[in-house]
N, C-alpha and C positions, 0 to 999 in steps of 0.2 A: 401343128402347133399353130400357124398361120390360121388355117380352116376353123379352129374353137374360137378364137379371139374375134376374127370377123362375125362368126355367129353370135357370139355372145355382145356385141355391139350391137348390132342389128336387133336382140331381144331389150336392149335399152332402151331404144327409141319407140320399139312399140309399148312400151308400157305407159308411157304418157301420151296415149293418143288422142285425150280429151281437148288438148290444146290448155288447158288450165295449168295455173304456176298453183303452187302451194304453199304455206308457211306453218309448216307443222308445229304439235305442240310444245316440243321441245326450243324450238326457234324464237330469239327475239330480236326484233330489227331498231337499229337507232337509226332515225333520217327518214326521208321524204322516200316512197316507192310510187312508182310511174310505171305504167303499161297501156298497150294499146289492147291488149287482150284481157282475159276474165283471169280470180285469183282468188283462191280459197283460204283465208287466214281459222288457223285454229290454235295459233301462238300468238305472242304479242310485238305490236305495231308502235313504238313511240314517236310517232311523226306523221307528216299527211299523207293521203293515200289519193292518186288519181289514175283510175282504171276503168275499161267498161264496163266491168262487170263483176262482184265482188261479194260471197258469202260467209259471213263471219259466224264460226261454226258456236255451239255454245262454250268451249274450251277457249274460243277467239276472243282478242282484246285489242282495241285502237283508239289509241289516245292521241286525237289529233282529226286533221279537217280528213269529210270524205267526202270524194267527187266521184261518180259513175253514173253510166245510164240507168244500171240495176242494180239496187243494194236490196241483198238479203240479211237480217242481223236477226241471229240466236243467241249472241253472246253480247259482250259491252261494248259500249262506243261513247266517248268521253271527248267531245267536241260537235262542229257545225256538220251535218248530213245535206248533201242536196244530190237530188237525182231524178230521172224524169219517172224511176218507178222504185216505189220504198214499200220493203214487207219486212214488218216489225213480227217475229217471233215470240211467243209466248214466254220462253224463259231471258228474252233482250232485258237488258239495262242499258238505257242511254240518259245521259245528262249531257245534252246538247242541243240546240236548235233543230228541225227539219223542214226541209225547204224540198218540194216534192214538183213537178210539172204536169205529169197525167194521174197517176195511180200513187195510193197511200192504202196500203192494207193492214191491220194490226189486229192480233191474235190476243183474246182475254188471258190477263196475268202478266203481258209487258210493263215493265217500268218505266215509263218517260217521264224526264225530267228537263222540259223546253217546250220552247212555241213549235207548233206547227202551223206552216203556211206553205200553202198551194202558189208558185210562182205563175206567171203569165209565160211564155213562149216566145222572147221576145216584143211581145207588148210595149207599150206605153201606159203608164198608169192612168186606170180608167178614174171617173169623177167620183167613185165611190171609194176608191184607194186614198186617192188625194184629200176626201173629207173627212176620211177616218183617219189618216195622219194630224190632220188639224186638229181634231178633238183631241188627240194624243201627246201632241206637242201643245196644244193650249193652256196658259197657266191659270192656275186655281185664281177666281177674284179676291182681290184683298181683301181684308176682314172688316165687317161694317165699322163704324166709330161706333163707341160706346155712348148714349146719353145717360145721363144722371138723372134719376127717379127723385122728386121729392114724396115726402111721406108726407101724408093728409091726418089728421088727427080727427075723430070719429067724435060728432056732437053726444051729448047725453040724455 
């Protein structure tokens, strides 16, 4: 009897040999998720995700901030995305800003509603970035004052 139980325990340990965690299609998680490993999302996460690597499948959805070194998205994300490498699949729907350091790959057909910006890896703002920010933040000039125009009568 004990021999059979030990054999079953050994098989369970061998099943997830990749070291990747999974949120299945029928699972819904409320709250933040943190892991030093990799995770595959096929269900729904209502909260922020901080992991090493993440893959969001076509059935997967995240509502919150997603931070990882590598992110692959084929499902839905509603929130800010921040990573070294971002891969957006053709079936992806993203409502939020994407910040990446090294690589951004986007397949034709992906739906992205937000800003996409490459961020420097720990560098200070360059002169160009500062100039662009000043232009964006600059207020529009006041409307010029209207000067009344008198009408002249034409000679007959």
